[in-house]
N, C-alpha and C positions, 0 to 999 in steps of 0.2 A: 504494500500500500504506500502511496506517495505521501510525503510529509505535507501536512496542512500548510498552505502558504501564509496563513495568518499567524503561525507560530514563528517567532523570531529565531534566527540561526544561533544567536548568542544572547545570553542574559548577564546582567550584573546582579549579583546576589549580595544583599545587605543584611547585616545583623541589626535587628530592631528590638527595642524594648518598649512595651506599653505599660504605663503606670496606671494603676486603678486604686480607688479607695475601697478597701474591703468593707463588707457589711458590718463586721464586728470591730471596726476601727475604734480605738479607745477615745473616749471624750477627754478633752484637755481644756484648761482655762485659756483664754485668748492670749495672754502673755506667753504661755508655754508654746502655743501653736505658732506665734510669731517667731519665737526663738528657734523652734524646730524648722520652720520654713527657711529661716536665715541659714541654718546649718545645711539644709538640703540644697539650697541654691549655691552655697559656697563649695559644697562637695562636687556638684555638677560643674561649677566653674573650674575646679581643679582638674577634673577629668577632661574638660575641653582644653585647658592649657597643656595638659599632658599629651594631647593629640588622639586620645582614645574615644572621646565623645565628639562626633562630627557635627551633629545638629540635634537640637532638642527644644522642647517648649511645651507649654500647657495647651490643652484642648478646650474649646468653648463651643457652645451651640450644638453639642453632640446629643445624639438620641439616647445615649446611656450616661446618666450623670455620674456614674462611678468612674468613668474614663477621665483621667487627670492629665496625662502627658504622654508624649511620644518622643523617642530618641533613636538616632542612627549611630551605631558604634563602629569603630574601625578595629574590630577584633572578632574572634570566633564566639560561638554561642556560649561555651563554657566560661570564657573570660567575662562576657557580658553578664552572665548570671552571678559570677563571683563579685564583680563590681557593683551590681545592683543590690546584692546582700549587704554591702557596706554603706549604702545610702542611709543617712540618719533617719529619714522618714520611714524607710522600710524596717529598720531596726526597731523603731518605736511602734510599729504596727499600724501607722497611719496610711501607708501605701503598700501595695503588693505589686508584683510585676509579672509580666509574661514576656518571654524571649522567643523570637522566631526569625526565620529568614524571609526576606521579601525579594522576589524575583521580578525584575523589570527589564524591558528590552535594552540591550547593550547600548550605552551612550545616551540614555534618556536623562540621567541626572549628572550634574557636575557639582563639585564642592571646591570652588576656587580658593577659599580661605583655609584650606586644609593642606598641610605639608606632607601628610602620609597617604598611602594608597587606601582607598575606601572601596570595600566590596571585593568580590572575586568574580572574574569572568568565567561563565560556564555555559555549556550547551545542554539543552534539555534532551534527555534520552528519547529516542523514537519510541512511541507507544503503539 
């Protein structure tokens, strides 16, 4: 069977982390939430400065209010999990995360502000 012409020959595969507010997130006073958010943002800024976090930011106007943020990492899935576990908001139980690969047509995205290679070029196996 011939390859479907709508399937790209090559893909760039990115490591993604989706942050979500768990249903059982602990309640905290506002001053503690503010301090935790500051530590969360500082941690993310450090990851970005280290070149491992390529792009990230909060989500808004989403259909699922538990969805809080999305990140693209320049590392493999295991390292993204390890780094996500170290996030102060994850450690405090205010955020949980999901790690996954995102396959997009090769050359679709560019990260001009990043000094490291992002993603891995792959071909989708014939099915």
